[in-house]
N, C-alpha and C positions, 0 to 999 in steps of 0.2 A: 614541718614548721611549728614551732611553739604557738599554742593559742591561749587566749585570754577570755575566760568565762565570766559572764555577769552574775551578781547575787542570785538572780531566779534560776539561773542555769539555762535560760532560754536564748541568751545572746552569745553568739561565738564569733570573736573577732581576731583575725590573725594579728600577730605582733607588727607586722608590716603596715597593715591598714591602720591600726592603732596609733603607730608613730605619725603617720600621714594625717590623722585627724588632730591629733596634739599639734603638729606644725601649723596646720591651717588655722587653728585657733589662738596660736600663740602670737602676742603682739609683735610686731615690727621690731628688729633689735636695732640698738643705735648704729651698728656697722652698715646695716641696710639703709636706713635713713641716710647716712652721710653719702652713700655712692648713688642715691637717687638723682636724676638730672633735674636741677631746678628749672623753674619756668623761665627766670631771669638770671642771665649772668652779669653781676655787678662787679667789676674789676678796677681795683684802685691800683695805682702806680706806687711802688716803693723806691725811695731814693736812699740807697744803703751807704750813706757818708759818716754816720755818727758812731765811729769805733776807732780804735787804734790800730796801728799797723805799721810796717817798715815804710811802705810806699806812702801811706797816709800822712806820716811825719814830714814828708817833702812838701806838703800843703799846710798841714795843721799840725805844727809842732808841739802843742801842750799836751797830746795824747788822748784827747776826747773827740777827734775827728771835727766835723763841722760844727758841732757845738760851740767851739771855740769863737766861730764867727756869728752865730746865731745869738749868743749871749751878748754881743757887742752891737747888736741893733739899737738904734737911737732914733727918737722923735724927730720927723722933719716939719711938722706943722702941728697944730692943736688938734687933739683926737686922733693923733696917729698912733696905731696900736703896736709900738715898739718898746722895748724888745718882747718877742712872743715868749710866753711862759708856759711850758708844758704842765699840765696837771699832775703827771706821774713822775716829774722831774727829768733830768737829762740823762736818759738811760741809754746805755749801749745797745746798738741794735744787733750786735752778734751775740748776744747773751740768750741761750735758749729759753730762760725763764721769761724774759722780756718778750720774746717771740711767742710764747704760749698766750702771755696776757693780750697781745695783739690779736691773735687768732680767735680767742674767745669774743673779744670785743667786737671784731669784724663780723665773725660768723652769727653772733647774737643780734646783730643789727642789719643783717642782709647783705653783707660783702662777702663773696664766696670765691673770689681770684685775687692774688695779689700778682701784679706785673712787676717783676724785678728789673730795675735798670741794671744792665750788665756791661761790663768794660772789658776791653782788650787792647792792650798797648804793648809793644816790643816783645811780641809773641808770648805774652802772658796776661792773666787776668788781673783786674784791678776792682777794689771794693766788693770783691766776692765773699768775704768772710761772713757778712751779715746773712746771707743765703745759707752758705755752708755750715757754720758754726752756731748760727741763731735758727733760722726758720726749719732747716732740714733736721735739726737736733732736738725741735719741740716735740714733747711727747703727744701733743693733740694736733699735729701737723695734717692728720687725714681730714680734719674739719674744713681745710682750705685747700682749694688748687692754687697753682702757680704758673706762671711762664716767664720767658724772657723777652726784654726789650733791648736790643744791643744798641747802645747809645755811642755809636761810632762817630763821635765828634772829637776835635782836637781839644786839648787842655792847655789853656794859658794861665801862667803863673798868677797874674793880677785878678783873674775872673773868679777863682775859688777862695783867694784869701787876699783881699786888698790890704789888711792890716799888715800882713807880713811884706808883701811885695810891692805895695804902692801902686804906682802906675806902670810897673814893669810888665810889658805886654808879650814878652817872648814866650815861645812855646815850651811847655814841658813835656808833652806826650804827643806825638802824631798819631793820628787814628788811621791813616792809610795800613793796608795790609798788602803783602805779597801772597803769590800761591802757597809757599811753604807756611807762612803763619795763618793763613785762611784755612788750610787743610788741618793744622792743629786745632783751630778754633772749633771747626767742625766736629772733630773727634772728640773733643772735650764736651761740648754742649749736648751730643748725643749720648755719650756714654755715662756722663755724670749726672744730667738733668733729664733729658727726655726719657729715660728708662724709670724715673721715679714714678711711683704708682699715681700720685697726685698731680702729675704734670698736666696742664690744660691741653685739651685737644678739641678739635672741630672735626666731626666725622672720623674720629679715629686718629688724625693728623696732629702731631704736636704744633702748637702755634708759635711762631718765632717773628717778633716784630723789629723792623730795621728802621732806626730813627733818622739815618742821613743817606738817603739813596745817592745823592749827589757824590758824596764820599767814598760810597761804594764803587760808584763809577771810576772816579778818579784812582781807585786803588787798582783798577785794571786797564789803566791808560786811557780812560775816557772811552773805551770801547763798549759800545751795547753789546756786541757779539760776544766778546770775552766776559763780560760780566753775565750775561745769560748764561754762558758756559759754567761759570762759577756757581751760579744758583741751581743750575741743573746738576751740578756734582753734590751739592748739599742734598738736593732731592732724592739722588740715586743712594747715597751713604745711609739717609734716613730709612729708605725702603730695605736696605740690606741689613739693617738693624731691626727688621721685622715689623715696621708701621707701614700703613697703606700709603703713606705719602707725607709731605710736609705742607703745612699751612703758612704761608709767608705773608706777612702783613706789612703794607707801607704805612710809616708813621710819618704823618705831617707834623713837624715842630710846632708851627703856627700856622693857621688857615687864614686865607683871604679869598675876597669874592674875585673869582677868575673871569677873564675876558673870554670871548668864544675861542680866540686862537690859543689861549693858554689852557683853556679847557680840554681842547682837542689834544694838545701836545701832552698834557697830563694823563689822559685816559689811554692814549696810545702808548704811552711808557710803561704804564701799568700792565697793559694787555700783552705787549712785546716781551716784558720781563717775567710774565707768569705769576704776578702777585695775585693773591687769593683774597683779599680784602684791604680795606684801608681804615684808619682812624687818626685821630690827632693826640699830641701829648698835652696840648692846652687848646681851649676854645679859641676860635679865630675871631678877628674883629674887635681888637683890644679897645677898651673904653674905661675910663676912671670910675663911671657909673656902672655897677654891677649888672643893673638891668638892660642898660644899652648893650653892654658886653654880651650879655645871654642872648638878646634879640638879634644881634649880629651874627652870633654864633650859629644859631638855628637857620637863618637865611643862608648862610654859607654851607651848613649841612644839607640842606634842601638842594642847593646848587650842585654839590658834589654828587649827590644821589641822582641826580637828573642826568649827569654826563658819564658816570662811570659805569661799566659793565660787571663790577664786582661788589659786594657788600660794603656799604659805609656804616661803620659802627659810631654812634654818636659819644663825644666826649664832653663831660660837664665839669668846668673847672670851679673850684671853691673861691678863688681869688687870685690877686697877683700882687705881690709886694716883695721885691727882691733887694730893697734897701740895705739889708745887712751887707750884701755884696757890693753895693753900689751906694755908699752913703750920700753921694752928693746928687742923686736923684731927686726931681721935686714931685709934688703931689700930682701933677698931671700925667706922670709916667707909672703910676702905680693905681689899682683898684681901691677905692675907699669909700664910695657912696653906696648905700644899699646892698651891701654884701653882708647878708643875714642868714642864718640857717633857714629861715623860712623862704627867702629868696632862692637859696639853692634847692629847697625841696620843690619849687615850683619849676624850675629847669629839669630836675630829675623826672618830674611828672610829663614834662613835654618829651624828654628823651624815651620815657616809658612809652608813651602814645606813638612816637616814631617806631620804636622796635614792633608794637602791635600791628602797625600798618604794613610791616614787612615779613609776614609769616613765613616767605620763603628762605629767610635767613636766620641764624641764631640769634636770640634776643640777648645781645650782648651790649652793656652800657658801661663805657670808660670813665673814671673818675680821676681827675687830677687834684689832690692825690691823697695817699694816706699819711705822708709824714714830710711833706716839703716846707718844714718850717722856714727855711732860709728863702723861699719864695712867696711865703703867705697863703699856701694851699695845702691844709691837711685836715684829716678826718679826726685824727686823735684829739682827746680832750685837752683843753687848755684852760687857763685861768679867766679867759675873757668869756668864752662861750660854752664852757664845760663839755657835756657831751652833745651839744646842740646839732652838730653836723652830723653825727653818728644817728642821733634820733631822727633827723630828716631822712635819711636813707631807709630807715626803719618804716616810719611813716608812710612811706611811698611803696616799698617793695615788700615789706612783711605785714604790716597792719592794714595796709589799703585805705589809710585814712582818707585818701582824696579819690576813691573810685567813684564817688558819686558826681564828680566833676564832668560836665559833658565833654565828649571828645572833640567837639568842635572848638570848644574853649581852649583845650590843650594844644591846638594847632595854630592858634593865633598869637603874634608876636606884638609887642609894643612897637608902634610906628609902621605896622604893615597897612 
């Protein structure tokens, strides 16, 4: 073996040992830093609607996706912040350069997982190009993990573009799947996404969230037994692909305080179908006052935590204002009091404290959302608050700005 001799001739070190010493002293490489597991997973939903496409034109014909509707938002009352104006302009979400900007902004401020809304209609995907052509082609994609939330809800013409369809409430796409379509869906998700090196996993298992479990049951004739068979098929296919299993997450579109009977039914359904965790797409307990909205949401969270046998991951919403889709809504149907970056940061702090009180489960906090411009909930910078909401995440999860706040204070909610 080649040796290296020191200047004095008194030190003899083998080349192999020398290399080990060099590696021990060498600073951690960026790649090593990126793959280290974070203490907190802060995951933001991505609504991938702002790009052109053949199917997109059936809803948004001007070629800019849902920006067409967002730009038409109008004030309903004094102080109503419409239309929403993105600081970076009306960028296409399937552009890899845009995705790179998103990834850097998210990662720099403490967001480390994107949850992409994912659609499947008539045996084919919908709104998938933001993920395929945008995020997955971004040169810095290794900075961010991602997973899918199967948004298996029906699409009605008037819901996504009232300006084109008016009150026409006929269905454009039905979210039901049959076995043939379901098997194609499973194969696509595993081969195209789960095998990506930055797909988000818990205990090595790819995380797959399902938005509407009632629709899933309807797809298999309303039979719990047949639906469980479908989920078991998914699990087995995932194992065949080399993973230790599948982490299936029950997603509650909206939460509400459950009666004892409803809580028992809910818990039993999750257990019998083998779901691994649950979270929400939006905070529950809607209120036009953001502070009351947040207080209600955390009461619901604690209630869910007390009745379920699986982890419940907290969701913190930024707000709610879907008047671009529903121009006739009045002020009582949207969040428009006290919804500030600081109020949002306080709810994140409570979500962080909740995660800290549950060391037996991953410290996952879900945010609605990264870019729900049409619903008034987005972390991306705009002309009203600038980078305020991103800075709120950074204050809580990166800089520890509020770490001195007593844990007892983080557990109390207004009105308790």
